[in-house]
C-alpha positions in Angstrom: 48.9 -87.0 -256.8 52.6 -86.7 -256.2 54.7 -83.7 -257.1 58.5 -83.7 -257.0 60.0 -80.4 -257.6 63.4 -80.7 -259.3 65.3 -78.0 -257.5 64.0 -78.0 -253.9 63.3 -81.8 -253.6 59.9 -80.9 -252.1 57.4 -83.8 -252.1 53.7 -83.2 -252.1 51.7 -85.9 -250.3 48.0 -86.2 -250.2 45.3 -85.6 -252.8 46.5 -83.2 -255.4 43.7 -83.0 -257.9 44.7 -80.0 -260.1 46.2 -78.2 -257.1 43.1 -78.7 -254.9 42.4 -80.9 -252.0 44.2 -81.6 -248.8 47.8 -82.6 -248.6 51.2 -81.5 -247.3 54.5 -80.4 -248.8 57.2 -82.3 -247.0 60.3 -80.5 -248.2 63.7 -82.3 -247.9 63.7 -83.4 -244.3 61.7 -85.2 -241.6 58.0 -84.4 -241.3 55.7 -84.9 -238.2 52.1 -85.6 -238.5 49.3 -86.9 -236.3 46.7 -89.6 -237.1 43.3 -88.0 -236.4 41.7 -91.4 -235.7 44.1 -92.8 -233.0 46.2 -89.8 -232.1 49.4 -91.5 -233.1 52.4 -89.2 -233.8 53.9 -90.2 -237.1 57.3 -89.2 -238.6 57.9 -89.3 -242.4 61.6 -89.8 -243.1 62.5 -89.5 -246.8 65.5 -91.9 -246.2 63.0 -94.6 -244.9 60.1 -94.1 -247.2 59.4 -93.3 -250.9 57.4 -90.1 -251.0 56.4 -90.9 -254.6 54.7 -94.1 -253.8 50.9 -94.6 -253.5 51.4 -96.0 -250.0 53.6 -93.9 -247.7 55.5 -95.2 -244.8 55.7 -93.4 -241.4 57.4 -94.3 -238.2 54.8 -94.5 -235.3 56.1 -93.0 -232.1 53.4 -94.6 -230.0 53.7 -98.1 -231.5 57.4 -97.9 -232.2 57.1 -99.5 -235.6 56.5 -98.5 -239.2 53.0 -97.9 -240.4 51.9 -97.5 -244.0 49.0 -95.4 -245.2 47.5 -94.6 -248.6 48.6 -91.3 -249.9 45.0 -90.0 -249.9 45.0 -90.1 -246.0 47.7 -87.5 -245.8 46.2 -84.1 -245.2 42.8 -85.6 -244.3 43.4 -88.2 -241.6 47.1 -87.6 -241.1 47.6 -83.9 -240.4 50.8 -82.0 -239.8 51.8 -81.2 -236.3 52.2 -77.4 -236.4 53.0 -76.8 -232.8 56.8 -76.3 -232.8 57.5 -77.7 -229.3 55.4 -80.9 -230.0 57.1 -81.3 -233.4 60.5 -80.8 -231.8 59.7 -83.4 -229.1 58.5 -85.8 -231.7 61.7 -85.4 -233.7 63.8 -85.9 -230.6 61.8 -89.1 -229.8 62.4 -90.2 -233.4 66.1 -89.8 -233.0 65.9 -92.0 -229.9 63.5 -94.5 -231.4 65.6 -97.5 -230.9 66.1 -96.8 -227.2 62.4 -96.0 -226.8 61.3 -99.2 -228.6 63.6 -101.3 -226.4 62.2 -99.6 -223.3 58.6 -100.2 -224.5 59.4 -103.9 -225.2 61.0 -104.2 -221.7 57.8 -102.7 -220.2 55.6 -105.0 -222.2 57.5 -108.0 -221.1 57.4 -106.8 -217.4 53.6 -106.4 -217.8 53.2 -109.9 -219.3 55.2 -111.4 -216.5 53.2 -109.5 -213.9 49.9 -110.7 -215.5 51.2 -114.3 -215.6 52.1 -114.1 -212.0 48.7 -112.7 -211.1 47.0 -115.5 -213.0 49.3 -118.1 -211.3 48.3 -116.7 -207.9 44.6 -116.9 -208.9 45.0 -120.5 -209.9 46.7 -121.4 -206.6 43.9 -119.6 -204.7 41.3 -121.7 -206.7 43.4 -124.8 -206.0 43.2 -124.1 -202.3 39.4 -123.8 -202.6 39.3 -127.0 -204.6 41.1 -129.0 -201.9 39.0 -127.4 -199.2 35.9 -128.5 -201.1 37.2 -132.1 -201.1 38.1 -131.9 -197.4 41.8 -132.3 -198.1 44.4 -130.1 -196.3 46.3 -127.8 -198.6 50.0 -128.6 -198.5 51.3 -126.0 -200.9 52.4 -126.2 -204.5 55.7 -126.8 -206.2 56.8 -124.4 -209.0 57.5 -126.2 -212.3 58.4 -123.2 -214.5 56.4 -124.7 -217.3 58.7 -127.6 -218.1 56.5 -130.4 -216.6 54.1 -132.5 -218.7 50.8 -133.6 -217.3 51.8 -137.3 -217.4 49.1 -139.9 -218.2 46.2 -137.5 -217.5 45.8 -135.2 -220.5 42.5 -133.6 -219.4 41.5 -131.9 -216.1 39.3 -134.3 -214.1 37.1 -131.4 -213.0 36.5 -129.2 -216.0 37.8 -131.4 -218.9 40.2 -128.9 -220.6 43.6 -130.1 -221.6 46.3 -129.7 -219.0 49.2 -127.6 -220.0 50.9 -126.5 -216.7 49.2 -123.1 -217.1 50.1 -122.1 -213.5 53.6 -123.7 -213.6 52.7 -125.5 -210.4 51.9 -129.0 -209.1 49.9 -129.9 -206.1 51.8 -130.6 -202.9 49.4 -133.5 -202.1 49.1 -135.5 -205.3 52.0 -134.0 -207.4 49.5 -133.4 -210.2 49.6 -130.5 -212.6 47.2 -127.7 -211.6 44.5 -126.9 -214.1 43.6 -123.2 -214.7 40.4 -124.0 -212.8 42.4 -124.9 -209.7 41.8 -128.6 -209.8 44.4 -131.4 -209.6 44.0 -135.1 -209.5 43.2 -135.2 -205.8 39.9 -136.9 -205.2 39.8 -138.6 -208.6 40.7 -142.1 -207.3 
């Protein structure tokens, strides 16, 4: 399965049954491949992974983490990127992997924050509708930033789920934590 040539340090990865079968010869340096299933560009770095192992480690340029695959997938599911410009771009990205990973994490955090704010706004809109349904004038909400406990009431009086300050807001009328359904303790008494 694995062939290490003494003089040239070339490593054969993939199925090597008597010289037949798919696979790739990696040589001494970095190697760029693409996963046929998900399109991920993968970089094999002999300083990061043992080419003689039954499971080979690659650095994923789309996921910005290491991925490991059985040797048998190389040459079949993971094929070499032969286009020189694509391969060169992948190697440049690999050199900048720490910066790119940090940028990706920053973007993911910004996306999570935006989603949380959109959910918060949806809960506040549902809260307005809840109060209107009770005939109570909406008086705004106070932001809690998630550090307020629900107090004596542990479950929503409207839907019954546990209160957890999901929207990071309390009702301006009753000062009760808003449930994700939009309810508060208004109208309970």
